[in-house]
C-alpha positions in Angstrom: -14.9 -21.9 9.7 -15.9 -22.7 6.2 -12.9 -22.6 3.8 -12.9 -20.1 1.0 -12.1 -21.7 -2.3 -9.5 -19.8 -4.5 -8.0 -20.2 -7.9 -4.6 -18.4 -8.6 -3.8 -18.0 -12.3 -0.1 -17.5 -12.6 0.2 -19.5 -9.3 3.8 -20.6 -10.0 5.2 -17.3 -10.6 7.0 -15.1 -8.0 4.1 -13.3 -6.5 1.7 -16.2 -7.4 3.6 -18.8 -5.5 3.9 -16.4 -2.4 0.2 -15.7 -2.7 -0.7 -19.5 -2.9 1.1 -20.3 0.3 -0.3 -17.2 2.1 -4.0 -18.1 1.2 -3.3 -21.6 2.3 -2.1 -20.4 5.8 -5.2 -18.3 6.1 -7.8 -21.1 5.7 -8.3 -21.0 1.8 -8.5 -24.2 -0.3 -6.2 -23.1 -3.2 -5.8 -24.2 -6.8 -2.6 -22.9 -8.5 -3.0 -22.6 -12.3 0.1 -22.2 -14.5 1.6 -23.1 -17.7 5.0 -23.1 -16.2 6.3 -20.9 -19.2 8.1 -18.3 -17.0 7.2 -19.2 -13.4 9.5 -20.7 -11.0 7.7 -24.1 -11.0 5.9 -26.2 -8.5 8.8 -26.4 -6.1 8.1 -23.1 -4.3 4.2 -23.9 -3.7 3.2 -25.9 -0.7 2.2 -29.6 -1.4 -1.1 -28.7 0.1 -1.9 -26.5 -2.9 -3.5 -28.3 -5.8 -1.6 -27.6 -8.8 -3.1 -27.6 -12.4 -1.1 -27.0 -15.5 -2.5 -25.0 -18.3 -2.8 -21.8 -20.1 -5.3 -19.0 -19.4 -6.0 -19.1 -23.2 -7.6 -22.5 -22.5 -11.2 -21.4 -22.2 -12.8 -24.6 -21.1 -10.1 -25.5 -18.5 -10.4 -21.9 -16.9 -14.0 -22.0 -17.0 -14.2 -25.4 -15.4 -11.8 -24.3 -12.5 -13.8 -21.1 -11.9 -16.9 -23.2 -11.2 -14.9 -24.8 -8.3 -14.0 -21.6 -6.4 -15.3 -18.5 -4.8 -12.7 -16.1 -6.2 -10.1 -15.9 -8.8 -6.9 -14.2 -8.3 -5.6 -13.3 -11.7 -1.7 -13.2 -11.9 -1.1 -14.9 -15.1 1.1 -12.7 -17.1 3.9 -12.6 -19.6 6.8 -10.4 -18.3 8.0 -7.0 -19.2 11.2 -8.2 -20.8 9.3 -10.3 -23.3 7.6 -7.3 -24.5 10.8 -6.3 -26.4 11.3 -9.4 -28.4 7.7 -11.0 -28.6 5.1 -8.3 -28.0 2.4 -10.2 -29.6 2.6 -13.0 -27.1 2.5 -10.3 -24.3 -0.5 -8.8 -25.7 -2.1 -12.2 -26.4 -1.7 -13.4 -22.7 -1.9 -10.2 -20.8 -4.8 -8.6 -22.7 -6.9 -11.4 -24.3 -6.0 -13.7 -21.4 -7.4 -11.3 -19.0 -10.4 -10.8 -21.2 -11.0 -14.7 -21.2 -10.6 -15.0 -17.5 -13.0 -12.2 -16.9 -15.6 -13.7 -19.2 -15.2 -17.1 -17.3 -15.8 -15.3 -14.1 -19.0 -13.6 -15.5 -20.2 -16.9 -16.7 -19.6 -18.8 -13.5 -20.5 -15.8 -11.2 -17.0 -15.8 -9.6 -15.5 -12.7 -8.0 -12.3 -11.6 -9.7 -9.3 -10.0 -8.0 -7.3 -8.9 -11.0 -3.5 -8.1 -10.3 -2.4 -5.3 -12.6 0.9 -3.4 -12.3 2.2 -0.1 -11.3 3.9 -0.1 -14.8 0.5 0.9 -16.2 1.1 4.5 -14.7 4.5 5.0 -16.6 6.7 7.6 -14.9 5.1 9.7 -12.2 3.8 13.1 -13.1 2.5 13.8 -9.9 3.6 12.4 -6.3 2.5 10.4 -4.4 0.7 8.5 -7.3 -3.0 8.1 -6.5 -5.3 5.6 -8.2 -6.5 8.4 -10.3 -3.1 9.1 -11.6 -3.2 9.0 -15.5 -2.3 5.8 -17.1 0.8 6.5 -19.3 2.6 3.2 -20.0 6.0 3.4 -21.7 6.3 -0.1 -22.9 4.1 -2.8 -24.5 4.0 -4.7 -21.4 2.8 -1.7 -19.4 0.3 -0.9 -22.1 -1.0 -4.6 -21.9 -1.6 -4.2 -18.1 -3.3 -1.0 -18.6 -5.7 -2.4 -21.2 -6.2 -5.5 -19.0 -7.8 -3.3 -16.4 -10.2 -2.0 -19.1 -11.4 -5.5 -20.0 -12.2 -6.1 -16.3 -13.8 -2.8 -15.8 -15.9 -3.5 -19.1 -17.2 -6.7 -17.6 -18.2 -4.9 -14.3 -20.1 -2.3 -16.2 -21.9 -4.5 -18.7 -22.2 -7.8 -16.8 -22.2 -7.1 -13.2 -18.8 -8.9 -12.6 -17.8 -8.6 -8.9 -14.2 -7.4 -9.3 -11.1 -5.5 -7.7 -8.3 -4.2 -9.5 -4.9 -4.0 -7.8 -1.7 -2.2 -8.9 1.3 -3.6 -7.0 4.5 -1.6 -7.0 7.8 -3.5 -7.4 7.6 -6.5 -5.3 10.7 -8.2 -4.3 11.7 -11.2 -2.1 12.4 -14.9 -1.8 12.0 -17.1 -5.1 12.7 -14.0 -7.2 14.5 -14.9 -10.4 17.5 -12.8 -12.0 16.5 -13.4 -15.5 13.6 -11.0 -15.6 13.5 -7.2 -16.4 14.1 -5.0 -13.5 15.0 -7.8 -10.9 17.7 -5.7 -9.3 17.8 -7.6 -6.1 18.8 -10.9 -7.4 21.0 -9.4 -10.0 22.9 -7.3 -7.4 23.2 -10.3 -5.2 24.8 -12.3 -7.9 27.2 -9.6 -8.7 28.2 -9.3 -5.1 28.5 -13.1 -4.6 31.1 -13.0 -7.5 33.0 -10.3 -5.7 32.0 -8.0 -8.5 30.6 -4.4 -8.3 27.0 -3.9 -8.9 25.9 -2.8 -12.4 23.4 0.0 -12.7 21.5 1.0 -15.8 21.1 4.8 -16.4 21.9 7.2 -13.5 20.6 5.1 -10.7 18.6 8.0 -9.6 15.5 6.5 -10.9 13.1 5.5 -8.1 10.8 2.8 -7.3 8.3 1.9 -4.4 9.8 -1.4 -3.4 7.4 -3.7 -1.5 8.3 -6.9 0.1 6.2 -9.7 -1.4 4.6 -10.9 1.7 3.1 -7.2 2.2 2.1 -7.3 -1.5 0.1 -10.7 -0.8 -1.3 -9.3 2.2 -2.9 -6.6 0.2 -4.1 -9.0 -2.6 -5.6 -11.3 0.0 -7.4 -8.3 1.8 -9.0 -7.4 -1.5 -10.9 -10.6 -1.3 -11.8 -10.3 2.4 -13.2 -6.8 2.3 -16.7 -6.4 0.9 -16.2 -2.6 0.5 -13.3 -3.4 -1.9 -15.5 -4.5 -4.8 -15.5 -2.3 -7.8 -12.4 -0.3 -6.5 -8.9 0.0 -7.7 -6.0 -0.1 -5.1 -2.3 0.7 -5.0 -0.5 -2.0 -3.0 3.0 -0.7 -2.0 5.4 0.3 0.7 4.5 3.9 0.3 8.2 4.9 0.3 10.5 6.0 -2.5 13.9 4.4 -2.9 16.5 4.9 -5.7 18.4 2.3 -7.4 21.6 3.7 -6.1 20.4 3.4 -2.7 19.4 -0.3 -3.2 22.8 -1.0 -4.5 24.4 0.8 -1.4 22.2 -1.2 1.0 22.7 -4.5 -0.6 26.5 -4.0 -0.7 26.5 -3.0 3.1 24.1 -5.8 4.3 26.0 -8.5 2.1 29.3 -7.5 3.7 27.8 -7.6 7.2 26.3 -10.9 6.5 29.3 -12.7 5.0 32.1 -10.8 6.4 33.3 -9.5 3.0 34.6 -6.2 2.2 33.3 -5.5 -1.3 33.7 -2.0 -2.5 30.7 0.3 -2.6 31.5 1.5 -6.1 29.2 0.7 -9.0 29.4 0.4 -12.9 26.9 2.4 -14.9 25.6 1.4 -18.4 23.1 2.8 -20.9 19.6 3.3 -19.6 16.8 0.7 -20.6 14.4 1.3 -23.2 11.0 2.5 -21.5 12.3 2.6 -18.0 10.2 4.6 -15.8 11.9 7.4 -14.0 10.0 7.8 -10.7 7.4 5.9 -8.7 6.0 6.5 -5.3 2.4 5.0 -4.4 -0.2 6.8 -2.5 -1.6 3.8 -0.4 -4.1 5.8 1.6 -7.0 4.1 -0.1 -5.8 0.6 0.6 -5.1 1.6 4.3 -8.6 2.9 4.6 -10.8 0.5 2.8 -8.7 -2.7 3.1 -7.0 -2.1 6.4 -3.8 -2.6 4.5 -0.5 -1.9 6.4 2.8 -2.9 5.0 5.1 -4.3 7.7 8.5 -5.0 6.3 11.0 -2.0 5.7 13.5 -2.1 2.9 16.2 -2.7 5.2 14.5 -5.6 6.9 13.4 -7.0 3.4 17.0 -6.8 2.1 18.2 -8.8 5.1 15.6 -11.5 4.4 16.5 -12.0 0.8 20.2 -11.7 1.4 20.0 -14.5 3.8 17.8 -16.6 1.7 20.1 -16.1 -1.3 23.0 -17.1 0.8 21.4 -20.3 1.9 20.2 -21.1 -1.7 23.0 -20.1 -3.8 
């Protein structure tokens, strides 16, 4: 079988590193491209993945790499938390950076799989959230992700770019860092491991569609492998709604089971975060029908995996 050649921008990030490893296992030649400004670094990527350090704002470097591959998976991004203290950089990378990647793909006739975010929707006004749900972002980060989609769509309409847009919902799993906005899993684990109660922002009743990272990466990969996907937008999620309170309860229970501890199931509540979405639940019927996407890891199984991983790597 002829190997497909892929470039993963943001390849050293949380989802990006998992995607690089998954593509490699599925007979892709993979180039990971990252400036290492907020990723986990080369350590989480297989040594069989070629790593190139650089920014997506470097037009020549990106264009030269696009010439060597069949598909670009664009995951280069500045994180949500940065939009509160450096929104200019978030817009520069997430918006203008996506524009430059799209332009490079047009010039080299390379397919683009653009990974956006469920944050672009804002809080749900109807459930489950279909791809036609209005984009009502509540932070500059979310706005930048919504805008990035429009650049990609613009290149499709004006230049015939072969593209797919994906909106992952709250991925979690191994390699996840606690120093990012909304990283409830590593933050809760850290508190539990210090024998402290979990800290919850707001009421804890806010919900997310938490998706194990390998399921997220499966959806991203399928977007390249499915011809009918071209030109479409897909939600990539578990398709189930879970509150932050429920995550804290489950993590405490599973941590106690794994370690033999008896940490209290009581939590400390603090002020809500600015721009925090209240409710998310994805409709993934489109991804199931066209991509053949089927999430396999339940939230309970996923929590077991990350607790075990964190215990080993603490």
